[in-house]
PQR file with spaces between the fields and no chain letter, atoms N, CA, C, O and H, PARSE charges and radii, in Angstrom:
ATOM       1  N    MET     1     104.700  -35.251   12.154 -0.4000 1.5000
ATOM       2  CA   MET     1     104.864  -36.198   13.229 -0.0000 2.0000
ATOM       3  C    MET     1     103.486  -36.694   13.654  0.5500 1.7000
ATOM       4  O    MET     1     102.611  -35.898   13.996 -0.5500 1.4000
ATOM       5  N    ASN     2     103.303  -37.982   13.630 -0.4000 1.5000
ATOM       6  CA   ASN     2     102.047  -38.583   14.027 -0.0000 2.0000
ATOM       7  C    ASN     2     102.062  -38.798   15.537  0.5500 1.7000
ATOM       8  O    ASN     2     102.880  -39.561   16.051 -0.5500 1.4000
ATOM       9  H    ASN     2     104.015  -38.628   13.352  0.4000 1.0000
ATOM      10  N    SER     3     101.157  -38.128   16.246 -0.4000 1.5000
ATOM      11  CA   SER     3     101.168  -38.199   17.710 -0.0000 2.0000
ATOM      12  C    SER     3     100.815  -39.599   18.213  0.5500 1.7000
ATOM      13  O    SER     3     101.299  -40.005   19.269 -0.5500 1.4000
ATOM      14  H    SER     3     100.492  -37.508   15.828  0.4000 1.0000
ATOM      15  N    GLU     4      99.992  -40.339   17.491 -0.4000 1.5000
ATOM      16  CA   GLU     4      99.648  -41.702   17.898 -0.0000 2.0000
ATOM      17  C    GLU     4     100.858  -42.622   17.758  0.5500 1.7000
ATOM      18  O    GLU     4     101.101  -43.452   18.634 -0.5500 1.4000
ATOM      19  H    GLU     4      99.599  -40.009   16.633  0.4000 1.0000
ATOM      20  N    GLN     5     101.614  -42.490   16.681 -0.4000 1.5000
ATOM      21  CA   GLN     5     102.834  -43.289   16.509 -0.0000 2.0000
ATOM      22  C    GLN     5     103.848  -42.951   17.593  0.5500 1.7000
ATOM      23  O    GLN     5     104.516  -43.836   18.129 -0.5500 1.4000
ATOM      24  H    GLN     5     101.416  -41.816   15.969  0.4000 1.0000
ATOM      25  N    LYS     6     103.958  -41.676   17.909 -0.4000 1.5000
ATOM      26  CA   LYS     6     104.880  -41.246   18.954 -0.0000 2.0000
ATOM      27  C    LYS     6     104.469  -41.848   20.288  0.5500 1.7000
ATOM      28  O    LYS     6     105.304  -42.380   21.019 -0.5500 1.4000
ATOM      29  H    LYS     6     103.416  -40.957   17.475  0.4000 1.0000
ATOM      30  N    ARG     7     103.200  -41.766   20.601 -0.4000 1.5000
ATOM      31  CA   ARG     7     102.713  -42.310   21.869 -0.0000 2.0000
ATOM      32  C    ARG     7     102.996  -43.800   21.963  0.5500 1.7000
ATOM      33  O    ARG     7     103.480  -44.279   22.988 -0.5500 1.4000
ATOM      34  H    ARG     7     102.521  -41.334   20.007  0.4000 1.0000
ATOM      35  N    GLU     8     102.696  -44.537   20.895 -0.4000 1.5000
ATOM      36  CA   GLU     8     102.922  -45.981   20.892 -0.0000 2.0000
ATOM      37  C    GLU     8     104.401  -46.314   21.037  0.5500 1.7000
ATOM      38  O    GLU     8     104.758  -47.244   21.761 -0.5500 1.4000
ATOM      39  H    GLU     8     102.302  -44.148   20.062  0.4000 1.0000
ATOM      40  N    ALA     9     105.257  -45.570   20.361 -0.4000 1.5000
ATOM      41  CA   ALA     9     106.696  -45.813   20.448 -0.0000 2.0000
ATOM      42  C    ALA     9     107.211  -45.541   21.859  0.5500 1.7000
ATOM      43  O    ALA     9     108.029  -46.298   22.382 -0.5500 1.4000
ATOM      44  H    ALA     9     104.967  -44.815   19.774  0.4000 1.0000
ATOM      45  N    LEU    10     106.733  -44.464   22.472 -0.4000 1.5000
ATOM      46  CA   LEU    10     107.169  -44.143   23.828 -0.0000 2.0000
ATOM      47  C    LEU    10     106.636  -45.152   24.841  0.5500 1.7000
ATOM      48  O    LEU    10     107.342  -45.513   25.783 -0.5500 1.4000
ATOM      49  H    LEU    10     106.069  -43.849   22.048  0.4000 1.0000
ATOM      50  N    VAL    11     105.413  -45.605   24.659 -0.4000 1.5000
ATOM      51  CA   VAL    11     104.858  -46.640   25.546 -0.0000 2.0000
ATOM      52  C    VAL    11     105.716  -47.898   25.469  0.5500 1.7000
ATOM      53  O    VAL    11     106.044  -48.493   26.495 -0.5500 1.4000
ATOM      54  H    VAL    11     104.840  -45.312   23.894  0.4000 1.0000
ATOM      55  N    ALA    12     106.075  -48.300   24.263 -0.4000 1.5000
ATOM      56  CA   ALA    12     106.914  -49.490   24.080 -0.0000 2.0000
ATOM      57  C    ALA    12     108.295  -49.279   24.701  0.5500 1.7000
ATOM      58  O    ALA    12     108.842  -50.191   25.322 -0.5500 1.4000
ATOM      59  H    ALA    12     105.808  -47.816   23.429  0.4000 1.0000
ATOM      60  N    TRP    13     108.857  -48.085   24.537 -0.4000 1.5000
ATOM      61  CA   TRP    13     110.174  -47.792   25.091 -0.0000 2.0000
ATOM      62  C    TRP    13     110.151  -47.887   26.615  0.5500 1.7000
ATOM      63  O    TRP    13     111.018  -48.524   27.214 -0.5500 1.4000
ATOM      64  H    TRP    13     108.412  -47.345   24.034  0.4000 1.0000
ATOM      65  N    TYR    14     109.156  -47.252   27.241 -0.4000 1.5000
ATOM      66  CA   TYR    14     109.074  -47.280   28.694 -0.0000 2.0000
ATOM      67  C    TYR    14     108.749  -48.676   29.218  0.5500 1.7000
ATOM      68  O    TYR    14     109.177  -49.040   30.314 -0.5500 1.4000
ATOM      69  H    TYR    14     108.452  -46.735   26.754  0.4000 1.0000
ATOM      70  N    LYS    15     108.012  -49.444   28.460 -0.4000 1.5000
ATOM      71  CA   LYS    15     107.754  -50.830   28.860 -0.0000 2.0000
ATOM      72  C    LYS    15     109.065  -51.613   28.886  0.5500 1.7000
ATOM      73  O    LYS    15     109.314  -52.374   29.820 -0.5500 1.4000
ATOM      74  H    LYS    15     107.664  -49.148   27.570  0.4000 1.0000
ATOM      75  N    MET    16     109.908  -51.428   27.859 -0.4000 1.5000
ATOM      76  CA   MET    16     111.199  -52.109   27.830 -0.0000 2.0000
ATOM      77  C    MET    16     112.086  -51.626   28.981  0.5500 1.7000
ATOM      78  O    MET    16     112.857  -52.406   29.540 -0.5500 1.4000
ATOM      79  H    MET    16     109.705  -50.810   27.100  0.4000 1.0000
ATOM      80  N    LEU    17     111.978  -50.357   29.331 -0.4000 1.5000
ATOM      81  CA   LEU    17     112.756  -49.815   30.439 -0.0000 2.0000
ATOM      82  C    LEU    17     112.358  -50.482   31.751  0.5500 1.7000
ATOM      83  O    LEU    17     113.215  -50.851   32.554 -0.5500 1.4000
ATOM      84  H    LEU    17     111.351  -49.724   28.878  0.4000 1.0000
ATOM      85  N    ARG    18     111.061  -50.631   31.960 -0.4000 1.5000
ATOM      86  CA   ARG    18     110.557  -51.157   33.231 -0.0000 2.0000
ATOM      87  C    ARG    18     110.507  -52.677   33.278  0.5500 1.7000
ATOM      88  O    ARG    18     110.675  -53.278   34.339 -0.5500 1.4000
ATOM      89  H    ARG    18     110.365  -50.331   31.307  0.4000 1.0000
ATOM      90  N    GLN    19     110.278  -53.295   32.130 -0.4000 1.5000
ATOM      91  CA   GLN    19     110.134  -54.749   32.075 -0.0000 2.0000
ATOM      92  C    GLN    19     110.931  -55.299   30.897  0.5500 1.7000
ATOM      93  O    GLN    19     110.364  -55.583   29.841 -0.5500 1.4000
ATOM      94  H    GLN    19     110.142  -52.807   31.268  0.4000 1.0000
ATOM      95  N    PRO    20     112.247  -55.450   31.074 -0.5600 1.5000
ATOM      96  CA   PRO    20     113.048  -55.973   29.963  0.2800 2.0000
ATOM      97  C    PRO    20     112.619  -57.394   29.610  0.5500 1.7000
ATOM      98  O    PRO    20     112.031  -58.107   30.422 -0.5500 1.4000
ATOM      99  N    GLU    21     112.925  -57.776   28.394 -0.4000 1.5000
ATOM     100  CA   GLU    21     112.588  -59.116   27.953 -0.0000 2.0000
ATOM     101  C    GLU    21     113.316  -60.151   28.797  0.5500 1.7000
ATOM     102  O    GLU    21     114.395  -59.890   29.328 -0.5500 1.4000
ATOM     103  H    GLU    21     113.403  -57.196   27.734  0.4000 1.0000
ATOM     104  N    ILE    22     112.720  -61.315   28.914 -0.4000 1.5000
ATOM     105  CA   ILE    22     113.354  -62.417   29.635 -0.0000 2.0000
ATOM     106  C    ILE    22     114.698  -62.709   28.977  0.5500 1.7000
ATOM     107  O    ILE    22     114.828  -62.676   27.753 -0.5500 1.4000
ATOM     108  H    ILE    22     111.843  -61.528   28.483  0.4000 1.0000
ATOM     109  N    ARG    23     115.671  -62.989   29.790 -0.4000 1.5000
ATOM     110  CA   ARG    23     117.033  -63.312   29.355 -0.0000 2.0000
ATOM     111  C    ARG    23     117.779  -62.125   28.760  0.5500 1.7000
ATOM     112  O    ARG    23     118.807  -62.302   28.105 -0.5500 1.4000
ATOM     113  H    ARG    23     115.566  -63.016   30.784  0.4000 1.0000
ATOM     114  N    MET    24     117.271  -60.922   28.981 -0.4000 1.5000
ATOM     115  CA   MET    24     117.961  -59.722   28.520 -0.0000 2.0000
ATOM     116  C    MET    24     118.730  -59.175   29.714  0.5500 1.7000
ATOM     117  O    MET    24     118.138  -58.801   30.726 -0.5500 1.4000
ATOM     118  H    MET    24     116.437  -60.778   29.513  0.4000 1.0000
ATOM     119  N    ASP    25     120.065  -59.132   29.590 -0.4000 1.5000
ATOM     120  CA   ASP    25     120.840  -58.580   30.695 -0.0000 2.0000
ATOM     121  C    ASP    25     120.825  -57.049   30.624  0.5500 1.7000
ATOM     122  O    ASP    25     120.288  -56.463   29.684 -0.5500 1.4000
ATOM     123  H    ASP    25     120.547  -59.436   28.768  0.4000 1.0000
ATOM     124  N    SER    26     121.415  -56.426   31.621 -0.4000 1.5000
ATOM     125  CA   SER    26     121.381  -54.959   31.721 -0.0000 2.0000
ATOM     126  C    SER    26     122.000  -54.274   30.510  0.5500 1.7000
ATOM     127  O    SER    26     121.479  -53.272   30.021 -0.5500 1.4000
ATOM     128  H    SER    26     121.851  -56.902   32.384  0.4000 1.0000
ATOM     129  N    GLU    27     123.113  -54.818   30.032 -0.4000 1.5000
ATOM     130  CA   GLU    27     123.784  -54.212   28.891 -0.0000 2.0000
ATOM     131  C    GLU    27     122.937  -54.338   27.618  0.5500 1.7000
ATOM     132  O    GLU    27     122.853  -53.396   26.830 -0.5500 1.4000
ATOM     133  H    GLU    27     123.536  -55.632   30.430  0.4000 1.0000
ATOM     134  N    GLU    28     122.317  -55.495   27.425 -0.4000 1.5000
ATOM     135  CA   GLU    28     121.450  -55.685   26.253 -0.0000 2.0000
ATOM     136  C    GLU    28     120.242  -54.754   26.316  0.5500 1.7000
ATOM     137  O    GLU    28     119.838  -54.177   25.306 -0.5500 1.4000
ATOM     138  H    GLU    28     122.385  -56.260   28.065  0.4000 1.0000
ATOM     139  N    GLN    29     119.670  -54.614   27.512 -0.4000 1.5000
ATOM     140  CA   GLN    29     118.535  -53.710   27.683 -0.0000 2.0000
ATOM     141  C    GLN    29     118.948  -52.280   27.337  0.5500 1.7000
ATOM     142  O    GLN    29     118.239  -51.582   26.612 -0.5500 1.4000
ATOM     143  H    GLN    29     119.997  -55.083   28.333  0.4000 1.0000
ATOM     144  N    TYR    30     120.085  -51.853   27.853 -0.4000 1.5000
ATOM     145  CA   TYR    30     120.586  -50.503   27.584 -0.0000 2.0000
ATOM     146  C    TYR    30     120.786  -50.289   26.087  0.5500 1.7000
ATOM     147  O    TYR    30     120.367  -49.270   25.539 -0.5500 1.4000
ATOM     148  H    TYR    30     120.661  -52.419   28.443  0.4000 1.0000
ATOM     149  N    ASP    31     121.424  -51.246   25.435 -0.4000 1.5000
ATOM     150  CA   ASP    31     121.649  -51.142   23.988 -0.0000 2.0000
ATOM     151  C    ASP    31     120.340  -51.043   23.216  0.5500 1.7000
ATOM     152  O    ASP    31     120.215  -50.236   22.295 -0.5500 1.4000
ATOM     153  H    ASP    31     121.764  -52.074   25.881  0.4000 1.0000
ATOM     154  N    GLU    32     119.365  -51.865   23.593 -0.4000 1.5000
ATOM     155  CA   GLU    32     118.068  -51.847   22.904 -0.0000 2.0000
ATOM     156  C    GLU    32     117.322  -50.538   23.150  0.5500 1.7000
ATOM     157  O    GLU    32     116.662  -50.020   22.249 -0.5500 1.4000
ATOM     158  H    GLU    32     119.466  -52.520   24.341  0.4000 1.0000
ATOM     159  N    LEU    33     117.425  -50.007   24.358 -0.4000 1.5000
ATOM     160  CA   LEU    33     116.782  -48.721   24.653 -0.0000 2.0000
ATOM     161  C    LEU    33     117.398  -47.597   23.822  0.5500 1.7000
ATOM     162  O    LEU    33     116.685  -46.747   23.289 -0.5500 1.4000
ATOM     163  H    LEU    33     117.961  -50.428   25.089  0.4000 1.0000
ATOM     164  N    LEU    34     118.727  -47.600   23.717 -0.4000 1.5000
ATOM     165  CA   LEU    34     119.391  -46.571   22.903 -0.0000 2.0000
ATOM     166  C    LEU    34     119.022  -46.719   21.435  0.5500 1.7000
ATOM     167  O    LEU    34     118.758  -45.729   20.752 -0.5500 1.4000
ATOM     168  H    LEU    34     119.307  -48.291   24.150  0.4000 1.0000
ATOM     169  N    LYS    35     119.004  -47.940   20.956 -0.4000 1.5000
ATOM     170  CA   LYS    35     118.639  -48.193   19.562 -0.0000 2.0000
ATOM     171  C    LYS    35     117.207  -47.715   19.285  0.5500 1.7000
ATOM     172  O    LYS    35     116.949  -47.093   18.255 -0.5500 1.4000
ATOM     173  H    LYS    35     119.219  -48.744   21.510  0.4000 1.0000
ATOM     174  N    ALA    36     116.295  -48.000   20.189 -0.4000 1.5000
ATOM     175  CA   ALA    36     114.910  -47.576   20.007 -0.0000 2.0000
ATOM     176  C    ALA    36     114.793  -46.053   20.032  0.5500 1.7000
ATOM     177  O    ALA    36     114.031  -45.476   19.257 -0.5500 1.4000
ATOM     178  H    ALA    36     116.504  -48.506   21.026  0.4000 1.0000
ATOM     179  N    ALA    37     115.542  -45.404   20.915 -0.4000 1.5000
ATOM     180  CA   ALA    37     115.529  -43.933   20.967 -0.0000 2.0000
ATOM     181  C    ALA    37     116.075  -43.352   19.669  0.5500 1.7000
ATOM     182  O    ALA    37     115.525  -42.392   19.132 -0.5500 1.4000
ATOM     183  H    ALA    37     116.161  -45.872   21.545  0.4000 1.0000
ATOM     184  N    ASP    38     117.163  -43.940   19.168 -0.4000 1.5000
ATOM     185  CA   ASP    38     117.737  -43.486   17.899 -0.0000 2.0000
ATOM     186  C    ASP    38     116.731  -43.632   16.759  0.5500 1.7000
ATOM     187  O    ASP    38     116.573  -42.730   15.937 -0.5500 1.4000
ATOM     188  H    ASP    38     117.611  -44.720   19.605  0.4000 1.0000
ATOM     189  N    GLU    39     116.061  -44.765   16.723 -0.4000 1.5000
ATOM     190  CA   GLU    39     115.081  -45.016   15.661 -0.0000 2.0000
ATOM     191  C    GLU    39     113.918  -44.031   15.726  0.5500 1.7000
ATOM     192  O    GLU    39     113.434  -43.570   14.692 -0.5500 1.4000
ATOM     193  H    GLU    39     116.188  -45.498   17.391  0.4000 1.0000
ATOM     194  N    MET    40     113.468  -43.705   16.944 -0.4000 1.5000
ATOM     195  CA   MET    40     112.375  -42.730   17.084 -0.0000 2.0000
ATOM     196  C    MET    40     112.821  -41.354   16.602  0.5500 1.7000
ATOM     197  O    MET    40     112.055  -40.646   15.947 -0.5500 1.4000
ATOM     198  H    MET    40     113.862  -44.079   17.784  0.4000 1.0000
ATOM     199  N    GLU    41     114.057  -40.974   16.923 -0.4000 1.5000
ATOM     200  CA   GLU    41     114.547  -39.671   16.479 -0.0000 2.0000
ATOM     201  C    GLU    41     114.698  -39.644   14.955  0.5500 1.7000
ATOM     202  O    GLU    41     114.293  -38.680   14.305 -0.5500 1.4000
ATOM     203  H    GLU    41     114.679  -41.549   17.455  0.4000 1.0000
ATOM     204  N    CYS    42     115.279  -40.701   14.391 -0.4000 1.5000
ATOM     205  CA   CYS    42     115.464  -40.759   12.939 -0.0000 2.0000
ATOM     206  C    CYS    42     114.135  -40.738   12.191  0.5500 1.7000
ATOM     207  O    CYS    42     114.041  -40.189   11.093 -0.5500 1.4000
ATOM     208  H    CYS    42     115.608  -41.484   14.919  0.4000 1.0000
ATOM     209  N    ALA    43     113.111  -41.336   12.789 -0.4000 1.5000
ATOM     210  CA   ALA    43     111.792  -41.373   12.163 -0.0000 2.0000
ATOM     211  C    ALA    43     111.026  -40.064   12.359  0.5500 1.7000
ATOM     212  O    ALA    43     109.942  -39.888   11.803 -0.5500 1.4000
ATOM     213  H    ALA    43     113.187  -41.782   13.681  0.4000 1.0000
ATOM     214  N    GLY    44     111.590  -39.147   13.149 -0.4000 1.5000
ATOM     215  CA   GLY    44     110.932  -37.874   13.383 -0.0000 2.0000
ATOM     216  C    GLY    44     109.836  -37.930   14.428  0.5500 1.7000
ATOM     217  O    GLY    44     109.029  -37.007   14.538 -0.5500 1.4000
ATOM     218  H    GLY    44     112.470  -39.290   13.600  0.4000 1.0000
ATOM     219  N    LEU    45     109.802  -39.019   15.204 -0.4000 1.5000
ATOM     220  CA   LEU    45     108.772  -39.144   16.237 -0.0000 2.0000
ATOM     221  C    LEU    45     109.120  -38.333   17.476  0.5500 1.7000
ATOM     222  O    LEU    45     108.231  -37.874   18.192 -0.5500 1.4000
ATOM     223  H    LEU    45     110.458  -39.769   15.115  0.4000 1.0000
ATOM     224  N    ILE    46     110.414  -38.156   17.730 -0.4000 1.5000
ATOM     225  CA   ILE    46     110.867  -37.346   18.860 -0.0000 2.0000
ATOM     226  C    ILE    46     111.946  -36.384   18.366  0.5500 1.7000
ATOM     227  O    ILE    46     112.588  -36.614   17.341 -0.5500 1.4000
ATOM     228  H    ILE    46     111.137  -38.529   17.148  0.4000 1.0000
ATOM     229  N    ASN    47     112.124  -35.312   19.112 -0.4000 1.5000
ATOM     230  CA   ASN    47     113.178  -34.354   18.751 -0.0000 2.0000
ATOM     231  C    ASN    47     114.435  -34.646   19.567  0.5500 1.7000
ATOM     232  O    ASN    47     114.449  -35.567   20.383 -0.5500 1.4000
ATOM     233  H    ASN    47     111.602  -35.124   19.944  0.4000 1.0000
ATOM     234  N    SER    48     115.470  -33.875   19.349 -0.4000 1.5000
ATOM     235  CA   SER    48     116.746  -34.152   20.016 -0.0000 2.0000
ATOM     236  C    SER    48     116.673  -33.978   21.533  0.5500 1.7000
ATOM     237  O    SER    48     117.367  -34.679   22.269 -0.5500 1.4000
ATOM     238  H    SER    48     115.459  -33.127   18.685  0.4000 1.0000
ATOM     239  N    SER    49     115.853  -33.067   21.999 -0.4000 1.5000
ATOM     240  CA   SER    49     115.690  -32.892   23.450 -0.0000 2.0000
ATOM     241  C    SER    49     115.019  -34.114   24.069  0.5500 1.7000
ATOM     242  O    SER    49     115.426  -34.581   25.132 -0.5500 1.4000
ATOM     243  H    SER    49     115.288  -32.497   21.401  0.4000 1.0000
ATOM     244  N    GLU    50     114.000  -34.623   23.405 -0.4000 1.5000
ATOM     245  CA   GLU    50     113.314  -35.819   23.896 -0.0000 2.0000
ATOM     246  C    GLU    50     114.245  -37.030   23.838  0.5500 1.7000
ATOM     247  O    GLU    50     114.221  -37.884   24.724 -0.5500 1.4000
ATOM     248  H    GLU    50     113.669  -34.244   22.541  0.4000 1.0000
ATOM     249  N    TRP    51     115.065  -37.095   22.787 -0.4000 1.5000
ATOM     250  CA   TRP    51     116.032  -38.182   22.654 -0.0000 2.0000
ATOM     251  C    TRP    51     117.004  -38.166   23.830  0.5500 1.7000
ATOM     252  O    TRP    51     117.305  -39.212   24.406 -0.5500 1.4000
ATOM     253  H    TRP    51     115.085  -36.401   22.067  0.4000 1.0000
ATOM     254  N    ARG    52     117.496  -36.973   24.186 -0.4000 1.5000
ATOM     255  CA   ARG    52     118.437  -36.858   25.308 -0.0000 2.0000
ATOM     256  C    ARG    52     117.810  -37.316   26.615  0.5500 1.7000
ATOM     257  O    ARG    52     118.481  -37.942   27.436 -0.5500 1.4000
ATOM     258  H    ARG    52     117.251  -36.123   23.718  0.4000 1.0000
ATOM     259  N    VAL    53     116.544  -37.015   26.820 -0.4000 1.5000
ATOM     260  CA   VAL    53     115.847  -37.460   28.034 -0.0000 2.0000
ATOM     261  C    VAL    53     115.809  -38.989   28.079  0.5500 1.7000
ATOM     262  O    VAL    53     116.089  -39.589   29.116 -0.5500 1.4000
ATOM     263  H    VAL    53     115.999  -36.506   26.153  0.4000 1.0000
ATOM     264  N    LEU    54     115.462  -39.613   26.957 -0.4000 1.5000
ATOM     265  CA   LEU    54     115.396  -41.073   26.924 -0.0000 2.0000
ATOM     266  C    LEU    54     116.768  -41.686   27.169  0.5500 1.7000
ATOM     267  O    LEU    54     116.892  -42.649   27.926 -0.5500 1.4000
ATOM     268  H    LEU    54     115.234  -39.126   26.114  0.4000 1.0000
ATOM     269  N    VAL    55     117.790  -41.139   26.539 -0.4000 1.5000
ATOM     270  CA   VAL    55     119.146  -41.664   26.719 -0.0000 2.0000
ATOM     271  C    VAL    55     119.578  -41.517   28.176  0.5500 1.7000
ATOM     272  O    VAL    55     120.199  -42.420   28.737 -0.5500 1.4000
ATOM     273  H    VAL    55     117.689  -40.356   25.924  0.4000 1.0000
ATOM     274  N    ARG    56     119.253  -40.394   28.779 -0.4000 1.5000
ATOM     275  CA   ARG    56     119.592  -40.166   30.191 -0.0000 2.0000
ATOM     276  C    ARG    56     118.881  -41.192   31.073  0.5500 1.7000
ATOM     277  O    ARG    56     119.495  -41.766   31.973 -0.5500 1.4000
ATOM     278  H    ARG    56     118.749  -39.661   28.324  0.4000 1.0000
ATOM     279  N    GLU    57     117.585  -41.427   30.818 -0.4000 1.5000
ATOM     280  CA   GLU    57     116.836  -42.398   31.613 -0.0000 2.0000
ATOM     281  C    GLU    57     117.390  -43.810   31.443  0.5500 1.7000
ATOM     282  O    GLU    57     117.462  -44.571   32.408 -0.5500 1.4000
ATOM     283  H    GLU    57     117.087  -40.962   30.087  0.4000 1.0000
ATOM     284  N    ALA    58     117.779  -44.156   30.232 -0.4000 1.5000
ATOM     285  CA   ALA    58     118.376  -45.468   29.986 -0.0000 2.0000
ATOM     286  C    ALA    58     119.695  -45.595   30.739  0.5500 1.7000
ATOM     287  O    ALA    58     119.989  -46.645   31.311 -0.5500 1.4000
ATOM     288  H    ALA    58     117.721  -43.538   29.448  0.4000 1.0000
ATOM     289  N    GLY    59     120.483  -44.534   30.740 -0.4000 1.5000
ATOM     290  CA   GLY    59     121.761  -44.546   31.449 -0.0000 2.0000
ATOM     291  C    GLY    59     121.590  -44.700   32.952  0.5500 1.7000
ATOM     292  O    GLY    59     122.343  -45.432   33.595 -0.5500 1.4000
ATOM     293  H    GLY    59     120.245  -43.681   30.275  0.4000 1.0000
ATOM     294  N    VAL    60     120.614  -44.022   33.503 -0.4000 1.5000
ATOM     295  CA   VAL    60     120.344  -44.133   34.946 -0.0000 2.0000
ATOM     296  C    VAL    60     119.916  -45.552   35.291  0.5500 1.7000
ATOM     297  O    VAL    60     120.387  -46.124   36.274 -0.5500 1.4000
ATOM     298  H    VAL    60     120.003  -43.428   32.981  0.4000 1.0000
ATOM     299  N    ALA    61     119.029  -46.118   34.489 -0.4000 1.5000
ATOM     300  CA   ALA    61     118.572  -47.489   34.731 -0.0000 2.0000
ATOM     301  C    ALA    61     119.741  -48.470   34.642  0.5500 1.7000
ATOM     302  O    ALA    61     119.851  -49.384   35.459 -0.5500 1.4000
ATOM     303  H    ALA    61     118.647  -45.654   33.690  0.4000 1.0000
ATOM     304  N    PHE    62     120.610  -48.281   33.653 -0.4000 1.5000
ATOM     305  CA   PHE    62     121.769  -49.156   33.498 -0.0000 2.0000
ATOM     306  C    PHE    62     122.698  -49.017   34.700  0.5500 1.7000
ATOM     307  O    PHE    62     123.141  -50.020   35.260 -0.5500 1.4000
ATOM     308  H    PHE    62     120.520  -47.539   32.989  0.4000 1.0000
ATOM     309  N    ALA    63     122.993  -47.798   35.094 -0.4000 1.5000
ATOM     310  CA   ALA    63     123.877  -47.570   36.235 -0.0000 2.0000
ATOM     311  C    ALA    63     123.299  -48.193   37.506  0.5500 1.7000
ATOM     312  O    ALA    63     124.030  -48.800   38.289 -0.5500 1.4000
ATOM     313  H    ALA    63     122.633  -46.983   34.639  0.4000 1.0000
ATOM     314  N    ASN    64     122.005  -48.044   37.706 -0.4000 1.5000
ATOM     315  CA   ASN    64     121.362  -48.628   38.883 -0.0000 2.0000
ATOM     316  C    ASN    64     121.430  -50.154   38.857  0.5500 1.7000
ATOM     317  O    ASN    64     121.634  -50.792   39.890 -0.5500 1.4000
ATOM     318  H    ASN    64     121.412  -47.551   37.070  0.4000 1.0000
ATOM     319  N    SER    65     121.257  -50.727   37.677 -0.4000 1.5000
ATOM     320  CA   SER    65     121.249  -52.194   37.597 -0.0000 2.0000
ATOM     321  C    SER    65     122.642  -52.775   37.815  0.5500 1.7000
ATOM     322  O    SER    65     122.779  -53.823   38.447 -0.5500 1.4000
ATOM     323  H    SER    65     121.091  -50.209   36.838  0.4000 1.0000
ATOM     324  N    ILE    66     123.672  -52.115   37.303 -0.4000 1.5000
ATOM     325  CA   ILE    66     125.010  -52.663   37.521 -0.0000 2.0000
ATOM     326  C    ILE    66     125.519  -52.339   38.916  0.5500 1.7000
ATOM     327  O    ILE    66     126.350  -53.071   39.452 -0.5500 1.4000
ATOM     328  H    ILE    66     123.560  -51.264   36.790  0.4000 1.0000
ATOM     329  N    GLN    67     125.038  -51.264   39.508 -0.4000 1.5000
ATOM     330  CA   GLN    67     125.400  -50.949   40.881 -0.0000 2.0000
ATOM     331  C    GLN    67     124.822  -52.002   41.811  0.5500 1.7000
ATOM     332  O    GLN    67     125.470  -52.408   42.776 -0.5500 1.4000
ATOM     333  H    GLN    67     124.363  -50.670   39.072  0.4000 1.0000
ATOM     334  N    GLY    68     123.609  -52.441   41.523 -0.4000 1.5000
ATOM     335  CA   GLY    68     122.977  -53.492   42.330 -0.0000 2.0000
ATOM     336  C    GLY    68     123.740  -54.796   42.241  0.5500 1.7000
ATOM     337  O    GLY    68     123.878  -55.503   43.239 -0.5500 1.4000
ATOM     338  H    GLY    68     123.083  -52.111   40.739  0.4000 1.0000
ATOM     339  N    VAL    69     124.241  -55.128   41.056 -0.4000 1.5000
ATOM     340  CA   VAL    69     124.995  -56.364   40.873 -0.0000 2.0000
ATOM     341  C    VAL    69     126.309  -56.281   41.644  0.5500 1.7000
ATOM     342  O    VAL    69     126.673  -57.213   42.361 -0.5500 1.4000
ATOM     343  H    VAL    69     124.129  -54.554   40.245  0.4000 1.0000
ATOM     344  N    GLY    70     127.004  -55.182   41.498 -0.4000 1.5000
ATOM     345  CA   GLY    70     128.300  -55.025   42.164 -0.0000 2.0000
ATOM     346  C    GLY    70     128.176  -54.713   43.637  0.5500 1.7000
ATOM     347  O    GLY    70     129.105  -54.942   44.411 -0.5500 1.4000
ATOM     348  H    GLY    70     126.708  -54.425   40.915  0.4000 1.0000
ATOM     349  N    GLY    71     127.024  -54.188   44.023 -0.4000 1.5000
ATOM     350  CA   GLY    71     126.824  -53.791   45.411 -0.0000 2.0000
ATOM     351  C    GLY    71     126.295  -54.889   46.302  0.5500 1.7000
ATOM     352  O    GLY    71     126.095  -54.680   47.498 -0.5500 1.4000
ATOM     353  H    GLY    71     126.269  -54.002   43.393  0.4000 1.0000
ATOM     354  N    GLY    72     126.070  -56.047   45.737 -0.4000 1.5000
ATOM     355  CA   GLY    72     125.624  -57.177   46.535 -0.0000 2.0000
ATOM     356  C    GLY    72     124.147  -57.183   46.854  0.5500 1.7000
ATOM     357  O    GLY    72     123.720  -57.885   47.771 -0.5500 1.4000
ATOM     358  H    GLY    72     126.233  -56.217   44.765  0.4000 1.0000
ATOM     359  N    THR    73     123.348  -56.412   46.115 -0.4000 1.5000
ATOM     360  CA   THR    73     121.912  -56.406   46.366 -0.0000 2.0000
ATOM     361  C    THR    73     121.199  -57.342   45.436  0.5500 1.7000
ATOM     362  O    THR    73     119.976  -57.467   45.504 -0.5500 1.4000
ATOM     363  H    THR    73     123.695  -55.842   45.370  0.4000 1.0000
C-alpha cells in the first residue's frame, strides 16, 4: 500500500464530501462517495474498517442534506 496514494485518495474523497461538484445533487454526491470508497478498497489503499468509516460519513452527510431539504432549511 502506497501511503502517498492513500493520502491523495482520501484528500480527494473528503474534498468531494465537503465541496461537491457544481450541479451534483445529494444523491449523486452520495453515489460518487461510495464509488470512490469502493475503488480505494479494491485498490488496496484502505482496509475494510476504513471503508466502513467512509461509508458511514457519506451516509451521515446524505441524511443531513436530505433532512435539510425536507425540513425547510
